C-alpha positions, 0 to 999 in steps of 0.5 A: 447485465446492462452495462457490464463493462462499466460495472467491471471497470468500477468494482474490481477484484484485486486478487487477480488484477496482476495476472491480467495487467502488463507486467510493467514496473509500476509503482507509487512514487509517494510510497516510494519517497515514504520508503527511502525516508525510513527503510534499512537496506535489507527489506522484506516486502510483505505481499510482494505480488509480482514484484514490482516494489522489489525491482524497483527498490532493488535497482536504487541499491536495496538488497529485497525479498519478497513473500506472497500467499498468492503462487501464481503471482510469485511465479511471475516475480521470479520470472522477472529476477525478484527473490521471491518466496511462496508461503502459506503460513509462518515464513522460514527466516529467523527472527530480526531477518531484515532491517525492514519489513514493508507491507504495502497495500496489503493489510485492507485485503486481510481476513486477520492482518494480525497474523502478519504483523505479528510475523512482520514484527518478529522478522524485523530489525529496526521497523515496520512499513505499512500503506493502506487505503485511507477510510477517513473523511466518509461522511464529507465526501458522500455528502458531495457524492463522492467516495474513495475509489478503493471503496470499489475493491470487492475483495477489501475486508478492512477499512482503516481510519487514522485512528484504527490503524494507530489502534491496531497497531499498538497491539503488536508494536511499542511505537507507532506513528501513522499519517495521512499521504497522498493529498487529493489534488482540490482541483483535480475534477477539472478537465483542464490539464492546465487547471489540475497542474494549478491545483497541485501547485496550490495544494503543494504551496498551501495556497489551497490546501488539500482536504483529503488524502488517499493513503495512510502511512504507518512506522512501526517499530518493535 
């Protein structure tokens, strides 16, 4: 294939991403802020991968436990000091074992997200915090020849909008709030770092509001 190196950069299989990725603690600051705003002290990281968020949150005083279906990822997480467990079905924890269950960038990969949501509801004493890629405003993006990068992830099974995420969560939880977050810098396509920085300032101050957001953030209560 001509341009295979370009193809492999654009179209990603995120199931194997962390096997070759460096094992630094890489986390999204907006996601961390979201967790800090809503989570209790005891957290279950459902779909923890190699434990980046579990490690980061542990360093901030949270008591974290991680679970994942990818045994290789769990072994890496354990080697990094994460209290992580490999699961193949229902978790071994009792009802209401954790203040908060976090499900970060996971539901889009699942053929049946209802199974995980039902288990998260069983385990959460206070709430379940969820993030997924945002698939709103696709027609508008296509009109200018753009799409969110997560459409190039080959193992994504679900593509959520704010409305469809809300509908899904209401099947399992009594109280649900879904918002858009991670606003796209309106001047982010400019090469100049100064112009891109200006775009962030203008967006933050609402002088030039961002029109697109990269993620959905959901708070669900049993």
